[in-house]
PAZAVO-336289 format. One record per residue (C-alpha): residue number from 1; x, z, y; residue in three letters; chain. Coordinates in steps of 0.1 Angstrom, whole numbers. Each point is the difference from the previous one (the first is absolute). Layout:
n,xx,zz,yy,res,chain
NUM,X,Z,Y,ALA,A
...
end
This chain:
n,xx,zz,yy,res,chain
1,28,-74,-298,MET,A
2,-37,-8,1,THR,A
3,-20,-7,32,ASP,A
4,-3,31,23,LYS,A
5,-37,12,-5,ARG,A
6,-8,32,17,ILE,A
7,15,7,33,PHE,A
8,-3,33,23,VAL,A
9,-27,-10,18,ARG,A
10,-22,-1,-31,ASP,A
11,12,34,-13,LEU,A
12,-28,27,2,SER,A
13,0,38,-9,VAL,A
14,-5,3,-43,GLY,A
15,18,-40,-5,LEU,A
16,27,0,-28,GLN,A
17,27,-24,10,VAL,A
18,26,-21,-19,ASN,A
19,14,-22,27,GLU,A
20,27,-15,17,CYS,A
21,11,20,35,PHE,A
22,29,0,22,LEU,A
23,17,31,3,VAL,A
24,5,1,39,ALA,A
25,10,39,2,GLN,A
26,12,26,-27,ALA,A
27,13,34,2,SER,A
28,10,29,-25,LYS,A
29,-17,34,4,GLY,A
30,-1,29,-22,GLN,A
31,-29,20,-15,ALA,A
32,-2,30,-20,ARG,A
33,-1,-19,-32,ASN,A
34,23,-26,9,GLY,A
35,9,-31,21,PRO,A
36,-24,-21,14,PHE,A
37,3,-31,18,TRP,A
38,-21,-9,33,SER,A
39,-6,-42,-1,LEU,A
40,-12,-22,24,LYS,A
41,-16,-30,-13,LEU,A
42,-6,-33,14,GLN,A
43,-17,-35,0,ASP,A
44,-9,-21,26,ALA,A
45,-33,16,4,SER,A
46,12,33,11,GLY,A
47,19,35,-14,ALA,A
48,-8,28,-18,ILE,A
49,15,33,-13,ASP,A
50,10,5,-39,ALA,A
51,15,32,-13,LYS,A
52,21,3,-38,LEU,A
53,5,35,-8,TRP,A
54,9,15,-32,SER,A
55,12,-7,-25,PRO,A
56,-2,-35,10,GLY,A
57,17,4,32,ALA,A
58,36,11,-19,GLN,A
59,5,-36,-15,ALA,A
60,12,-9,33,PHE,A
61,28,12,14,ASP,A
62,-4,-27,31,ASP,A
63,-29,-26,12,ILE,A
64,7,-24,28,GLN,A
65,-19,-9,22,ALA,A
66,-4,-39,7,GLY,A
67,-6,-6,-41,GLN,A
68,-33,-11,-20,PHE,A
69,-15,24,-26,ALA,A
70,-31,-1,-24,LEU,A
71,-18,28,5,VAL,A
72,-29,19,-22,ALA,A
73,-18,31,10,GLY,A
74,-34,12,17,ALA,A
75,-6,-2,37,VAL,A
76,-9,33,14,THR,A
77,-6,14,33,ALA,A
78,26,24,19,TYR,A
79,-8,16,37,ARG,A
80,-30,-32,6,ASP,A
81,26,-26,-9,GLN,A
82,-1,-16,-37,PRO,A
83,35,1,-19,GLN,A
84,9,-10,-36,ILE,A
85,9,29,-28,ASN,A
86,23,-21,-17,LEU,A
87,1,0,-41,ASP,A
88,29,-28,-1,GLY,A
89,24,-17,21,LEU,A
90,20,-31,-13,THR,A
91,28,-10,30,LEU,A
92,0,-40,-3,LEU,A
93,30,-3,27,GLY,A
94,-3,-19,31,THR,A
95,-6,-33,-10,ALA,A
96,-17,-4,-32,PRO,A
97,-9,-28,-16,GLU,A
98,-33,-18,8,GLY,A
99,-13,25,30,VAL,A
100,-13,-18,30,ASP,A
101,17,21,33,HIS,A
102,-31,-14,19,GLY,A
103,-19,26,-19,ASP,A
104,19,29,9,PHE,A
105,10,-8,36,LEU,A
106,-28,9,23,PRO,A
107,-6,-22,32,GLU,A
108,-20,-8,29,SER,A
109,-34,-13,-5,ALA,A
110,10,-34,22,GLU,A
111,33,-15,-8,LYS,A
112,29,16,18,PRO,A
113,8,-42,9,GLU,A
114,-32,-2,15,SER,A
115,6,34,20,LEU,A
116,35,-9,12,TYR,A
117,-14,-40,12,ALA,A
118,-28,21,21,LYS,A
119,24,23,14,LEU,A
120,22,-26,13,GLU,A
121,-31,-19,16,GLU,A
122,-13,32,13,LEU,A
123,35,3,20,LEU,A
124,3,-31,8,SER,A
125,-31,-7,12,ALA,A
126,-5,37,22,ASN,A
127,36,2,13,ILE,A
128,4,-20,32,GLY,A
129,35,10,10,HIS,A
130,21,-28,-16,ALA,A
131,28,24,-2,PRO,A
132,-15,22,-24,TRP,A
133,-19,-26,-17,ARG,A
134,31,-15,-8,ARG,A
135,14,30,-12,PHE,A
136,-29,10,-26,CYS,A
137,1,-38,-8,LYS,A
138,39,5,-16,LYS,A
139,-4,31,-15,VAL,A
140,-29,-6,-22,LEU,A
141,13,-35,-10,THR,A
142,31,17,-10,ASP,A
143,4,-8,-42,PRO,A
144,10,32,-9,GLU,A
145,-19,26,24,ILE,A
146,-33,-26,-8,ARG,A
147,6,11,-39,ALA,A
148,4,32,3,LYS,A
149,-30,6,25,LEU,A
150,-23,-17,-27,LEU,A
151,15,19,-27,ALA,A
152,-2,33,19,ALA,A
153,-25,31,-2,PRO,A
154,-17,16,29,GLY,A
155,10,34,-13,ALA,A
156,13,21,-30,LYS,A
157,-33,8,-6,ALA,A
158,-18,10,29,MET,A
159,-21,-30,12,HIS,A
160,8,-40,-12,HIS,A
161,21,8,-25,ALA,A
162,0,-34,-18,TYR,A
163,16,-31,2,ARG,A
164,-12,-16,34,GLY,A
165,-2,32,12,GLY,A
166,18,0,27,LEU,A
167,-6,-36,15,VAL,A
168,-40,12,-4,GLU,A
169,7,32,23,HIS,A
170,22,-16,23,THR,A
171,-29,-29,7,LEU,A
172,-26,26,5,ALA,A
173,21,19,23,VAL,A
174,5,-28,21,CYS,A
175,-39,-8,2,ARG,A
176,-9,35,7,VAL,A
177,26,-2,32,VAL,A
178,-12,-34,6,LEU,A
179,-35,13,3,ALA,A
180,10,33,21,LEU,A
181,19,-19,23,CYS,A
182,-35,-22,6,GLN,A
183,-11,37,17,LEU,A
184,37,3,17,TYR,A
185,8,-32,16,PRO,A
186,27,19,20,ASP,A
187,21,4,-29,LEU,A
188,32,-19,-9,ASP,A
189,-24,-17,-33,ARG,A
190,35,-26,-10,ASP,A
191,21,28,-2,THR,A
192,-22,19,-14,LEU,A
193,-13,-24,-32,LEU,A
194,40,-10,-3,ALA,A
195,5,39,-8,ALA,A
196,-27,2,-19,ALA,A
197,6,-25,-21,ALA,A
198,34,13,-9,PHE,A
199,-7,41,2,HIS,A
200,2,7,-37,ASP,A
201,24,-29,-9,MET,A
202,25,21,-13,GLY,A
203,-24,9,-29,LYS,A
204,15,-30,-19,ALA,A
205,31,16,-2,TRP,A
206,-10,38,-6,GLU,A
207,-21,-4,-26,LEU,A
208,4,-21,-30,SER,A
209,-22,-28,-10,SER,A
210,2,-8,-39,GLY,A
211,-16,18,-28,LEU,A
212,3,35,19,THR,A
213,-4,6,37,ARG,A
214,23,29,9,ASP,A
215,26,8,26,TYR,A
216,36,-22,1,THR,A
217,32,21,10,ASP,A
218,-1,-18,33,GLU,A
219,-37,11,1,GLY,A
220,10,37,-7,GLN,A
221,26,5,21,MET,A
222,-10,-20,32,LEU,A
223,-39,-10,-2,GLY,A
224,-22,-28,14,HIS,A
225,4,2,36,ILE,A
226,37,-2,-2,VAL,A
227,1,-24,-26,LEU,A
228,-24,-24,15,GLY,A
229,19,4,36,MET,A
230,35,-7,-17,GLY,A
231,-19,-35,-15,ILE,A
232,-14,-12,33,LEU,A
233,33,8,24,GLU,A
234,17,-32,-10,PRO,A
235,-36,-20,8,PHE,A
236,0,19,32,LEU,A
237,38,-11,13,ARG,A
238,-8,-35,-7,LYS,A
239,-30,1,24,ALA,A
240,16,1,31,ARG,A
241,-30,-15,19,ASP,A
242,-19,35,-9,LEU,A
243,3,21,34,ASP,A
244,21,38,-6,PRO,A
245,-30,13,5,GLY,A
246,-25,-13,-18,LEU,A
247,24,7,-30,VAL,A
248,8,36,6,LEU,A
249,-41,5,1,HIS,A
250,2,-20,-34,PHE,A
251,23,23,-14,ARG,A
252,-18,29,14,HIS,A
253,-34,-3,-17,MET,A
254,20,-11,-35,LEU,A
255,16,38,4,ILE,A
256,-32,16,8,SER,A
257,-28,-13,-14,HIS,A
258,-1,30,-22,HIS,A
259,-12,20,28,GLY,A
260,18,31,-5,GLU,A
261,37,11,-8,LEU,A
262,-12,23,-29,ALA,A
263,-17,-30,-15,TYR,A
264,38,-23,2,GLY,A
265,-4,-16,35,SER,A
266,35,8,17,PRO,A
267,-21,0,34,ARG,A
268,-37,4,11,SER,A
269,-17,-35,13,PRO,A
270,3,3,37,MET,A
271,-20,-30,9,THR,A
272,-35,-6,-8,PRO,A
273,10,-34,-20,GLU,A
274,17,24,-19,ALA,A
275,-25,27,-6,MET,A
276,-24,-28,-5,LEU,A
277,23,-13,-32,LEU,A
278,-1,33,-12,HIS,A
279,-34,3,-3,PHE,A
280,-3,-36,-14,ALA,A
281,20,10,-29,ASP,A
282,-15,35,-5,ASN,A
283,-35,-21,3,ILE,A
284,6,-24,-29,ASP,A
285,20,23,-22,ALA,A
286,-27,31,3,LYS,A
287,-28,-26,-8,VAL,A
288,15,-16,-28,HIS,A
289,5,33,-12,GLN,A
290,-37,9,1,PHE,A
291,-15,-30,-16,GLN,A
292,26,-2,-27,ALA,A
293,-14,39,-11,ALA,A
294,-35,-17,-5,VAL,A
295,-3,-13,-36,ASP,A
296,-32,-10,4,ASP,A
297,-11,-13,35,PRO,A
298,-40,5,-13,GLU,A
299,3,36,-10,LYS,A
300,-9,22,26,ILE,A
301,20,33,3,GLY,A
302,27,23,0,VAL,A
303,37,-20,-16,THR,A
304,26,21,-19,SER,A
305,27,14,22,PHE,A
306,23,-22,15,VAL,A
307,35,16,7,ARG,A
308,14,-27,28,GLY,A
309,-31,9,21,LEU,A
310,-1,38,-7,ASP,A
311,-37,2,-5,ARG,A
312,-26,-13,-23,TYR,A
313,-15,-35,11,VAL,A
314,-42,-2,7,PHE,A
315,-12,-36,-12,ASN,A
316,-33,-3,20,PRO,A
317,-34,-20,7,ALA,A
318,12,-27,22,ARG,A
319,-24,-27,14,VAL,A
320,5,-38,-19,ARG,A
321,14,-28,27,PRO,A
322,-33,-20,6,GLU,A
323,-3,-31,18,ALA,A
324,-9,0,35,PRO,A
325,-42,-10,4,GLN,A
326,-1,-30,16,PRO,A
327,-11,7,41,ARG,A
328,-36,-12,5,LYS,A
329,4,-27,30,PRO,A
330,-7,12,33,GLU,A
331,-33,-10,16,GLN,A
332,-8,-11,34,GLY,A
333,-27,16,21,PRO,A
334,-32,-15,-7,SER,A
335,-15,-30,19,GLN,A
336,-33,6,22,CYS,A
337,-28,-24,-19,SER,A
338,-22,3,26,LEU,A
339,-6,-32,21,PRO,A
340,15,-6,32,LEU,A
341,-23,0,30,LYS,A
342,-5,-33,17,ALA,A
end
């Protein structure tokens, strides 16, 4: 295969496409004139919906996600969202010769390894309680955990849905927690930071992190909160210098960080630290969704409808950051120039 030339970010309505993409999702439907395929095509820059109608769709009894495909068609708009109406589709399998996987797997803007190092530094520098500091270090230096966290997305689709997304989200939540603790110094910052570092850890086992992002069997049946608690439990048992009361509070913050029973938390937050973690998690997830909805930061106006936020997003005019003006040196009281009396 030749090098990839056109990415999802380059697609606009009216463009004719003849390019290779990764099939991230595929489902078959039935229309009046025959079956059709609904696809989600992906590369490193993003994803786009595509439709293959009959009679072309009849050539495919099954289309599995996780394989590459050469597609031909035109970019159209459907419900304010771009999609490709396919004229041709050639499936290439999961490992075609000459394909660079880096062109097809989205990754955090900053390298996951760099984000991971910053997370370790933040916890080491800001957790004063030595047993919690040692606990965090033991978990984050475990080779299997490190590899899983580096590759994991922050979610399947809602926010940070790319390699390194989980570490990026975790670091941001820790930074939000740290900032809020400055406003509320009576809170248990050390236990809260430890919980923030591992609140979504189970997502690395809940979601697959290869060519497709989908729920694992364990993820479907248990969810990331239960999975995360199970992974951390052996480390907690070995941390005999941790006070049982602190461990109990830590566990409570993990299981309650979704905020409400309706959103998957077995318990609602019962402490101010647990409530703060819930809001810090939600702040970063929601801000990321708002920012991701804006394709062109310079274009002021309403964007397309964002399903995860259940609303349209407006990109407003903003004050651009300016360097503070240098302050003029304060002048002392003027000196009297009258001659002194003899």
